[in-house]
Each structure stands twice: as C-alpha cells, then as structure tokens.
C-alpha positions in Angstrom: -201.6 -57.2 54.0 -205.1 -57.4 52.3 -207.6 -54.6 53.2 -211.2 -55.3 53.4 -211.8 -53.1 50.3 -209.4 -55.2 48.2 -211.1 -58.4 49.4 -214.6 -57.1 48.6 -213.6 -55.7 45.2 -212.0 -59.1 44.3 -215.0 -60.9 45.5 -217.2 -58.7 43.3 -215.0 -59.1 40.4 -214.9 -63.0 40.7 -218.7 -63.4 41.2 -219.5 -61.4 38.0 -216.9 -63.4 36.0 -218.3 -66.7 37.2 -222.0 -65.4 36.6 -220.7 -65.0 32.9 -219.4 -68.5 32.9 -215.9 -67.4 32.3 -212.7 -68.8 33.5 -209.6 -66.8 34.4 -208.1 -68.1 31.0 -211.3 -66.8 29.2 -210.7 -63.4 30.5 -207.1 -63.6 29.5 -208.1 -64.6 25.8 -211.0 -62.1 25.6 -208.7 -59.3 26.7 -206.1 -60.4 24.1 -203.6 -60.9 26.9 -204.0 -57.4 28.4 -205.2 -59.1 31.7 -203.1 -62.2 32.4 -205.0 -65.0 34.2 -202.5 -65.1 37.0 -203.0 -61.2 37.7 -206.7 -61.5 37.5 -206.6 -64.3 40.0 -204.4 -62.2 42.3 -206.9 -59.3 42.1 -209.7 -61.6 42.9 -207.9 -62.8 46.0 -207.2 -59.4 47.1 -203.5 -60.3 46.8 -202.6 -57.4 44.5 -203.7 -53.8 44.4 -205.6 -52.9 41.2 -204.6 -49.7 39.3 -207.5 -47.6 38.0 -206.5 -48.5 34.3 -206.7 -52.2 35.1 -209.9 -51.7 37.1 -211.3 -49.8 34.0 -210.1 -52.8 31.8 -212.0 -55.3 34.1 -215.1 -53.4 34.0 -215.0 -53.1 30.3 -214.4 -56.8 29.8 -217.1 -57.7 32.2 -219.5 -55.1 30.7 -220.3 -53.5 34.0 -219.9 -49.8 35.1 -216.7 -49.3 37.0 -218.9 -47.8 39.7 -220.6 -51.1 40.1 -217.4 -52.9 41.0 -216.5 -50.2 43.5 -219.9 -49.9 45.2 -220.8 -53.4 45.7 -224.1 -53.1 44.0 -226.2 -56.2 43.6 -224.7 -58.5 40.8 -228.1 -59.8 40.0 -229.2 -56.3 38.8 -226.4 -56.3 36.1 -227.2 -57.6 32.7 -224.2 -59.5 31.6 -223.7 -60.1 28.0 -221.0 -62.0 26.1 -219.0 -59.4 24.3 -215.2 -59.3 23.2 -212.6 -56.5 23.7 -210.6 -55.8 20.5 
C-alpha cells in the first residue's frame, strides 16, 4: 500500500525530471545504468520504497538537494542544469 509520503515524493521527482525535459530512459543513461528506468518509474508512482542511497543518487542526478525532494519545496525555485553523473 502506498503512503501519502511515497506518492508525494514520487510526484516531486517526476515533476523535476520533466522540468529538465528528461525521460525515464534519459535518467537511466545519465546515471550509467545505476538508476534503471523501470525502477525510477516505480519510485515516481509511489509503488516502491526508495532507499536513502537511491534517493541520494536521484537528487544528485537531478541536481537538487535531497532536502528539496523530502520537503516538497517549490520546484520553480530550483535551478536545474543539464549535468552528467560519471
């Protein structure tokens, strides 16, 4: 059963990813396969719990502080830039 927190966290991740113009496949490629598209999609839908390690990876990939993902801060205040994780 999905919790409200998992649903909101997933929605925040999806919103930021889409603002960057990235698909799930783009995220998989940019993370060098560390974040499979199917897994990220499950996180975004709140169907799967996110470990701290994966949440940290997602925050790094999206170039936002992890606190931003957890707090629900306004996405418009985040400066998103195209960067790659190596």
